[in-house]
N, C-alpha and C positions, 0 to 999 in steps of 0.2 A: 503492500500500499503505501502510495506516495504521499508523503507528509509536506509537501509544498515548499521544503528548504532544500533548494538547488539539487533537486532531484533525488534526494536521499531517500530510502525507504525507512519507515518506522517498523520495528521488529515486531511479528507476531505476537499476541498474547499479552502485550503490554497494556495496562487498564488505561482507559480513557481519561483525560482530566477532568475534573469537577466544571471548569468554565466551558471545553468542548461540549460536556453533557448539558448545561445549561443553554448553551446556544442552539443545540439541536433540539431541545424542548420547546424552546421560543421558536424556531422555524417550523415545527410542527403546528405549534397554537397559530401562527400566523397563516399557515396555509388552511387550517380550519376556519379561521376569520375570513379569508378572501373567500371561502365557499359558502358566506353568509350564516353561519352558524354562530347562535348566540348562548352565552353560557346559561341564562336562565332557561332557555328551551332546551339544553341538553338535561338540565337539573329535572324539570317537568317530565321530558321524555322517561327518565330513569324512575320516576314515581310512577308512571303509566305503565312501563314495563312490569314493575313489579306488582301492581293490581293486576295485569293480565297473567303474571306468574302465580299470583294465588287462586286464580279459577282454572289454569292449566294445571297446576301440580294438585289440587284439590279433586280433579278428575281423573287422576292417576296418570298423567302424560308426564313422567318425569323426565325423560329425556329432553324434551320440548322446553319444559322447567330450567333446566339446566344451561340451555342456551340463552334462556332470557335472563337467567341470573348473570351469565357471564356479559350479555349485552346491558343490563343495568349496571353493573360496576364499571364498563368500559365508560358510560354516561357520567357517572360520577367521578371517574379520575379524569376526564376531559375538561368538565364543566369549570374547573378553576383554572386549568392551563388556557383555555379560551379567555376566561376572564382577565389575566394578566397580561396575555398578548394583546387583547383589544383595548386596554387600560381601562377597563369598566369594573375591576376588583372594588367592592365596597364592603361595608359593615354591613348594608341592607342584603347584598348576595349572599355574604356568609351565613346571616342568619337564615336566609331562604334555603341556603343548602342544609343547614344542621336540621331545619325543621323538616326537609324533605326526606332526609335519611332515617329521621324516626318514622315517618308515614311507610318509606319504603320497608324498613324492618317489619311494622306491623303487619304489613301485607303478606311478605314473604313467609314469615313464622307462622301466620294463620293459615296460610295454603299448607304448610306442612302440617299443622293440627287439624285441617280440614282432613286430609290424606289419611292420618291415621284415625281418625274418628269413623270415616266411612270405611274403614279395613277393617283388618284384625287385631288393632292395636288401640282401643277406645281409652284405655286408662295411660297409655304412654303419650296420648295426645296433649298432656299438661306440661310435657318437656318442652316444646317449643314456646309455650306460653311463658313457662317460667323463664326460659334463656330470654326471651324478647323483654321480659320486665325488669332482670337483672341487668341486662345491657343497658335499657336505659336508664337504670340507677347508676351506672359506670359513668355514663356521659352526663348525668345530672352532678355526680362527685366532682368532675372536672370544671365542669361549668362553675358551679358553686365555688370550688377552692379558687380557681382563677380569679372569680369578682372578689374574694377576700384576700388576694394578693399573695395565694399559696399556689403550690405546683402540684398536680395530681396526674401526670402524664405516664404511660408504661403500663406493663401488664401483660401476661400471656395470652389473653383474650379479648384483644381489643375489637373492635368493628371489623376490621378488615379480616381477622384472623377467623372471625366468627362467620363470616361470609365464605371463606374458603371451607370450613368444617361444613357449612350448610350444602356447598357444591360436592365436598366428597360423601355427604349423605344420599345425595341424589345420585351420583355417580355409582357408589357401592350401597344400593338401596337393601341390599340383602341384610347388612348391619346397621342401618339407619339408626335404630334403637341404642345400639350401644355408641355410635358416634355421637348422639345428641346426650346421652349420659356424661361422656367425656367432655363435651363442650360445656355441658352446664356446671360441672365441677369445677374446671378451669375459669369460667365466667364468675361463679361464685368466689374463687380464688383472687380473680383480680379486683373484683369490688371489695373484697376484704383488705388486700394488699394497699389499694389506694386511699381506703380510710384509715388504715394505720400510718400511711404516710402522711397524710394531711394532719391528722393527730399529732404526730410528732413534730410538724413545722409549727403547729399552733402550740404546742408546749414549749417552743424553742430549742427542740433538741435536731440535729441532722436528720433529713428525711429517710435517708437509708445509707448504712456504710458497708460494703462487702468485704470480706478480710479474706485473702487465699495464703495458705501456708504450706510449703513444702517440707515432709519430714526427711530426716537424715537418709532413712531406707530409700525413699523414693529419688533422693537425689543421686544416686548411683545408677540409676537408670537412663542411659544416654538418651533414648527416643524421648523420655518425659521430661529432661532437663533442655531438651532442643525445644520441645513444644513450649515450656514456660518461656524461653528466651525469644521464641518466634511469635509468642503474644506480647512480649514487651512487657513480662511481668517480672519483678525482682525475684529472684530464686529463694530469698530467705522469706521476706513477707512483703506483701503489698497492699496497700489501702486505696480504693475507689470511691470517692465520693459522686453522688449524682449530679449534684447542682453546684455552680460557682459559688454560690452564697453559703452551701453547707461546708466549710472548711474544717479539717480535723482540728482538734484542740490541741493546745501545746502539749499537754500530757500525751497524747497520741503521737506527737512529733518527736517527744523525746524517748518514748518506748519504743518506736518502731522506724524503719527505714521506708519511707513511701515508695520510691524506686531509685533507680541508679543516678538519674540527673538530679533529682532534688535532694537525695542524701549526699552527693559530692558536693551540690551547691551549699546545703547546710553546713558541711564540714568546713567549707572555706570561709563562710561566715562566721562560723564559730572560731575559726583561727585567728581572723581580723580582730573580732572582739575580743579575745584574748590577748592579743598584741596590744590593743588600746588599752586595756585594763593595767598591763604591767608599765607602758609608758607612764599612764598617770599613776 
């Protein structure tokens, strides 16, 4: 592939730069805008497809429902891109998109519940309703937390993951009930995790701190040691803080080495501080 610089070729397999990816995205957005597409039209189309999905899946046409699910997800992914490319991104559009997502979720999970009710699993029809309800609680947690100045992002089962799980349930409908149970469990875990995270922030505590530690026996395994180094994690112990505002306390800094670069910088700072004290 020619990279445009004196005819040199860019080696295959190298990752594309973020700037190149951003340009590609906006080129796609401009092309869609040039076709006369509007972000609100795409959002509305996604809701309509979800309503059709409800009827189609309720009548047992799961393969067609999977196609409609993919098409609706595509509309949801493109509306923001078109809005940015057209320069029409606004708070009104963001509000419309969030409300449309809730309606789409209601239609889709109602279709799954309908399918289970008319089939041989009337009791399990409560599963998609429970997933929809707790999924709405997850979105509410984030909205309420951000309105209070806290952060409540993340989790194993956000909306995108729930839609993927729904697609898998349609694709492998023989094990649909099992997939719905797993989705419900992970959705509950996400809701609880977000609650705890906001609760800790409101209590003045770090949102979440993960600590990795490699035992002496594990350090002898070259493959594992290479994996740790490849991940950029200190072999002894590393602390990752989710948010910039959640900095480790001085007690943590004294007890542990955060990573190689920070520990080296901290050692140099300590040496300078010691020399200054000696001079005084």
